[in-house]
C-alpha positions, 0 to 999 in steps of 0.5 A, a space after each residue: 500500500 502506498 503512502 496515504 498522504 500526498 503533497 497536499 493531504 489525503 485526497 480522492 473521489 468521495 465515497 471511493 478513495 475518501 470515505 466517512 470511515 476514513 475521515 473518522 479514522 483520520 480524526 481519531 489517529 490525528 488526535 491520538 498522535 497529538 495527545 502522544 506529543 504531550 499536548 494534553 487535551 488537544 483542540 482542532 479547528 475544522 473548516 471545509 469548502 462548498 462540496 456536497 460531501 464536505 458536511 458528511 466528512 466534517 461530521 465523521 472527522 469530528 466524531 473521530 477527533 472527539 472519540 480520541 478525547 480532543 475538542 473540535 471547533 467547527 468553523 464551517 465553510 472557510 478558505 484553507 488559509 483562513 483555517 491556518 490563520 484561525 488555528 494560530 489565532 485561537 491557540 488551537 493545537 491543530 487545524 483541519 481543512 476538508 477540501 480538494 482545492 482546485 479538483 472537481 466537485 466529486 473529489 474531496 480531501 483532508 489536510 492538517 495544520 500544526 499549532 502555528 498554522 504550518 502544514 504538518 511535516 511529512 514525519 508527523 503525517 507518517 505517524 498519523 498514518 501509522 496510527 490509523 493503520 493500527 486501528 482503534 485504541 482504548 477510549 480516553 476517560 473524557 471524550 472531546 466536545 464539538 463546538 461551533 465558531 460562527 463568524 470565525 472569519 472576523 479576525 481573518 478579515 481584519 488580518 487581511 485588511 492590515 496587510 494592505 499597502 494602500 486603500 483600493 478606493 476607486 478601483 473596480 475588481 471582478 472577483 471569481 470566487 470559483 463557487 468555493 470556500 471564499 464566495 462570501 469572504 473574498 468580496 468582503 475582504 476587498 470591500 474592506 480595503 476600499 475596492 468596488 467589487 463585482 463578484 461572479 461564481 459566488 453561488 455554490 450549490 455543492 456541485 459547481 465548485 471550480 466548474 468552468 470558473 476560478 483559477 483553473 479558468 482565468 480567461 473567464 475573469 479576464 472576459 468579465 473584466 472587459 465586460 464590466 470595464 473593471 480595473 482588474 480581475 481576481 480568480 480564486 480556486 475552490 479553497 482560495 489558497 491560490 490567486 490569478 489575476 487579469 488586467 484591464 485589457 483582459 490579459 491574464 497575470 499568473 503567479 510567476 508575474 505576481 511573484 516577480 512584481 512583488 519581489 522587485 518591489 520588495 528589493 527596491 524598498 530594501 525589504 527582500 530579506 536575503 535578496 532571494 525569492 523561492 519558487 518551484 521547477 515550474 517557474 517560467 524562464 521569463 521569471 528567472 531572467 527577470 530576477 537575474 536582471 533585478 539582481 535577485 537570487 532564485 531558489 528552486 524547489 519541487 512542486 508544492 507550496 509546502 516545499 516552497 515554505 520549507 525552503 523559505 523557512 530554512 533560508 529566512 526568505 520572506 517571499 515565495 510561490 508558484 506559477 499556479 498562484 500560490 504565493 507566500 508572504 512569510 511576514 503575513 502568513 504561514 501558507 499560500 493565501 489567495 486573498 492575502 495575495 490579492 490584497 498585497 498585489 492590488 494595493 501595491 499597484 494602488 500605492 505606486 499609482 500604476 496598474 496591475 499590468 504595469 506591475 506584471 510587466 517586470 517579466 516577459 513570460 516565455 510561451 509555455 505549453 502544459 499537457 496533463 496526460 491521464 495515465 494508469 501507472 504514473 508511478 512507473 514514470 521514473 523507469 519509463 526510458 522511452 519518455 526520458 529519451 523523448 525529453 532529452 531529444 526535445 531539450 537538445 533541440 531547444 538548447 538554452 532557448 527553452 526547457 522541458 519538465 515532465 512530472 507525475 501529479 501528486 494529487 491526480 492520476 496524470 503526468 504533467 508535460 511542460 515545454 517552454 520555448 521562444 515561440 509557442 508553436 515550437 513549445 506545442 510541437 515538443 509538448 505534444 510529441 512527449 505527451 504521446 510517448 507518455 500516453 503510450 508508455 504509462 497506459 
């Protein structure tokens, strides 16, 4: 049996990979492990997104936690970063989010945060998994309580408002809430900083999360910006831990461009600790060139905001992120936060008296083609010699004017093929050729 925890908690199709029994067992195991680590009577803060399965998993998880003698504070529908913030703000021992982030509505997931709001280490996740597989243990003398936290986002909203560089008065922003966890919090957060907000996809029904909207489809908010004559657009994913943007001309601004703009601004103002920014292997070549021109060191990790954060903490870096829109402002948050990113990026433009397009112009993205190839055996990728021969051939043809990245997804049964080149047609040709080999080799 493989490792239960992936790069972002436990995730899978509800009722098949992720059941209420598994949620109950995970809750019990996590509470047992925390008690073992001398935390006395642990307290868990639990939040969820808008998926129909969320309430069922929440109930089961709370039952498991309570059965192991820990207390549960139910925060209801909340963004993932809000739960990370609340865990620390309330002095709880752990936070739990029931969400599959950007995945389809049939999926769901469970991820844990420690007392300071950081995602749990691989080692602690492994300990929870081992406890889960051991099965039921002796019941504690005092069962845990389940408490409600209505309006728990109030302190989180205040935290976001404090992070603004300047008021957003006079700025009109379209916010695509992805029918997800931030459908109420996101518009309110930006209104508190002075923006005029036009929310879209803010009517979740349990099935429409991420469906043709949000950060997976930033072209949707880009079109809405043009339709409403707005100054900017914000696209969140289902749990609001990532953010992409659109400028007034309807052009999409990705995480690399946001990260580049914020890094250059911090350096110019003498606030970029260590003169370094942390990103992943997915970062565009244009990002690397922009950082080189600005005299900023780029530190690269594997894909996953948890790995970006680990490297940031190791180096003392204050800024890191991913092309997908996870951006971590270490002085303000312990994880990627789409709303915090929006407040920081939009208010930076307001303070400088420029547009978001002006900020994004610090880097010129290389054309990038990404193919997500469904496969039956992603675990065989490392040993698939045919795939790596195709990769080497493409790398040889591209030379220094492009690059190739092939990796298995940590959360889905797919292999991602990414090719960058100076011309899109060249990147497309190589990406399609490699994807075909992947499809054949790992069927």
